[in-house]
C-alpha positions as YAML, in Angstrom:
chain: A
units: angstrom
residues:
- id: 1
  name: UNK
  ca: [34.38, 8.88, -36.17]
- id: 2
  name: UNK
  ca: [30.70, 9.71, -36.69]
- id: 3
  name: UNK
  ca: [28.00, 7.28, -37.75]
- id: 4
  name: UNK
  ca: [28.03, 8.75, -41.25]
- id: 5
  name: UNK
  ca: [31.72, 8.10, -41.68]
- id: 6
  name: UNK
  ca: [31.63, 4.54, -40.38]
- id: 7
  name: UNK
  ca: [28.37, 3.12, -41.75]
- id: 8
  name: UNK
  ca: [27.22, 5.35, -44.55]
- id: 9
  name: UNK
  ca: [23.99, 7.36, -44.57]
- id: 10
  name: UNK
  ca: [21.42, 6.89, -41.84]
- id: 11
  name: UNK
  ca: [18.33, 4.91, -42.83]
- id: 12
  name: UNK
  ca: [15.13, 6.93, -43.28]
- id: 13
  name: UNK
  ca: [13.19, 4.55, -41.00]
- id: 14
  name: UNK
  ca: [15.65, 5.27, -38.18]
- id: 15
  name: UNK
  ca: [15.36, 9.04, -38.69]
- id: 16
  name: UNK
  ca: [11.55, 8.91, -38.70]
- id: 17
  name: UNK
  ca: [11.44, 6.67, -35.66]
- id: 18
  name: UNK
  ca: [13.69, 9.00, -33.69]
- id: 19
  name: UNK
  ca: [11.68, 12.04, -34.81]
- id: 20
  name: UNK
  ca: [8.37, 10.45, -33.71]
- id: 21
  name: UNK
  ca: [9.82, 9.73, -30.27]
- id: 22
  name: UNK
  ca: [11.33, 13.21, -29.87]
- id: 23
  name: UNK
  ca: [8.10, 14.96, -30.87]
- id: 24
  name: UNK
  ca: [5.73, 12.62, -29.00]
- id: 25
  name: UNK
  ca: [3.78, 11.81, -32.16]
- id: 26
  name: UNK
  ca: [3.70, 8.10, -31.37]
- id: 27
  name: UNK
  ca: [1.88, 8.72, -28.10]
- id: 28
  name: UNK
  ca: [-0.60, 11.05, -29.79]
- id: 29
  name: UNK
  ca: [-1.34, 8.44, -32.45]
- id: 30
  name: UNK
  ca: [-1.70, 5.72, -29.82]
- id: 31
  name: UNK
  ca: [-4.11, 7.91, -27.83]
- id: 32
  name: UNK
  ca: [-6.19, 8.60, -30.94]
- id: 33
  name: UNK
  ca: [-6.42, 4.87, -31.68]
- id: 34
  name: UNK
  ca: [-7.45, 4.20, -28.08]
- id: 35
  name: UNK
  ca: [-10.22, 6.83, -28.25]
- id: 36
  name: UNK
  ca: [-11.52, 5.42, -31.55]
- id: 37
  name: UNK
  ca: [-11.50, 1.91, -30.10]
- id: 38
  name: UNK
  ca: [-13.42, 3.10, -27.02]
- id: 39
  name: UNK
  ca: [-16.08, 4.80, -29.17]
- id: 40
  name: UNK
  ca: [-16.43, 1.61, -31.24]
- id: 41
  name: UNK
  ca: [-16.64, -0.55, -28.10]
- id: 42
  name: UNK
  ca: [-19.20, 1.57, -26.26]
- id: 43
  name: UNK
  ca: [-21.17, 2.47, -29.39]
- id: 44
  name: UNK
  ca: [-24.28, 4.58, -28.93]
- id: 45
  name: UNK
  ca: [-24.93, 3.29, -25.42]
- id: 46
  name: UNK
  ca: [-23.48, 6.26, -23.59]
- id: 47
  name: UNK
  ca: [-24.32, 9.01, -26.05]
- id: 48
  name: UNK
  ca: [-20.75, 10.26, -25.89]
- id: 49
  name: UNK
  ca: [-20.86, 11.16, -22.20]
- id: 50
  name: UNK
  ca: [-17.86, 9.07, -21.14]
- id: 51
  name: UNK
  ca: [-14.32, 10.36, -21.51]
- id: 52
  name: UNK
  ca: [-11.02, 8.55, -21.41]
- id: 53
  name: UNK
  ca: [-8.57, 9.36, -18.68]
- id: 54
  name: UNK
  ca: [-5.09, 7.99, -18.26]
- id: 55
  name: UNK
  ca: [-3.95, 4.61, -19.50]
- id: 56
  name: UNK
  ca: [-1.14, 3.13, -17.44]
- id: 57
  name: UNK
  ca: [0.15, -0.43, -17.40]
- id: 58
  name: UNK
  ca: [-2.92, -1.81, -19.12]
- id: 59
  name: UNK
  ca: [-5.41, -0.01, -16.86]
- id: 60
  name: UNK
  ca: [-7.68, 2.42, -18.70]
- id: 61
  name: UNK
  ca: [-9.43, 5.08, -16.66]
- id: 62
  name: UNK
  ca: [-12.90, 6.00, -17.95]
- id: 63
  name: UNK
  ca: [-14.56, 9.17, -16.69]
- id: 64
  name: UNK
  ca: [-18.35, 9.14, -16.42]
- id: 65
  name: UNK
  ca: [-20.76, 11.95, -15.45]
- id: 66
  name: UNK
  ca: [-22.74, 10.19, -12.71]
- id: 67
  name: UNK
  ca: [-23.22, 7.05, -10.66]
- id: 68
  name: UNK
  ca: [-25.80, 5.57, -13.03]
- id: 69
  name: UNK
  ca: [-23.32, 5.58, -15.94]
- id: 70
  name: UNK
  ca: [-20.68, 4.20, -13.61]
- id: 71
  name: UNK
  ca: [-22.97, 1.28, -12.83]
- id: 72
  name: UNK
  ca: [-24.11, 0.69, -16.44]
- id: 73
  name: UNK
  ca: [-20.56, 0.59, -17.81]
- id: 74
  name: UNK
  ca: [-19.33, -1.47, -14.86]
- id: 75
  name: UNK
  ca: [-21.90, -4.15, -15.71]
- id: 76
  name: UNK
  ca: [-20.67, -4.13, -19.31]
- id: 77
  name: UNK
  ca: [-16.97, -4.22, -18.34]
- id: 78
  name: UNK
  ca: [-16.21, -7.71, -19.72]
- id: 79
  name: UNK
  ca: [-17.82, -6.99, -23.09]
- id: 80
  name: UNK
  ca: [-16.08, -3.62, -23.32]
- id: 81
  name: UNK
  ca: [-12.69, -5.20, -22.57]
- id: 82
  name: UNK
  ca: [-13.27, -7.83, -25.23]
- id: 83
  name: UNK
  ca: [-14.28, -5.21, -27.81]
- id: 84
  name: UNK
  ca: [-11.24, -3.09, -26.96]
- id: 85
  name: UNK
  ca: [-8.87, -6.02, -27.35]
- id: 86
  name: UNK
  ca: [-10.40, -6.83, -30.74]
- id: 87
  name: UNK
  ca: [-10.05, -3.20, -31.85]
- id: 88
  name: UNK
  ca: [-6.55, -2.57, -30.49]
- id: 89
  name: UNK
  ca: [-4.81, -5.91, -30.79]
- id: 90
  name: UNK
  ca: [-1.28, -4.78, -29.93]
- id: 91
  name: UNK
  ca: [-2.21, -2.39, -27.10]
- id: 92
  name: UNK
  ca: [-3.53, -4.61, -24.33]
- id: 93
  name: UNK
  ca: [-6.10, -3.16, -21.95]
- id: 94
  name: UNK
  ca: [-6.50, -5.57, -19.03]
- id: 95
  name: UNK
  ca: [-8.67, -3.47, -16.73]
- id: 96
  name: UNK
  ca: [-11.19, -0.61, -16.83]
- id: 97
  name: UNK
  ca: [-11.57, 1.77, -13.91]
- id: 98
  name: UNK
  ca: [-14.57, 4.06, -13.88]
- id: 99
  name: UNK
  ca: [-14.45, 7.40, -12.12]
- id: 100
  name: UNK
  ca: [-16.89, 10.29, -11.83]
- id: 101
  name: UNK
  ca: [-16.04, 13.64, -13.38]
- id: 102
  name: UNK
  ca: [-17.63, 16.98, -12.61]
...
């Protein structure tokens, strides 16, 4: 017996949820929110030179162009983490790792 036969029509919320997972839209939306939160947290300080890398298990990788930006953002790590947590709420970032990009 199929779900339709036993329980009636499938709820729209369940269909949409399954569709978002299958298409990866949830991850894309989460990434977009993370990038917006980073821009809000860092503000005009870096002039848009930093880029976000991977985010795994609460560790956000931030790519910077040179050692001076690495140092500047490292000094501001605590404030950036606080701003990110205020912006994101549900998505907890517990650590920032800065890495140089070429």
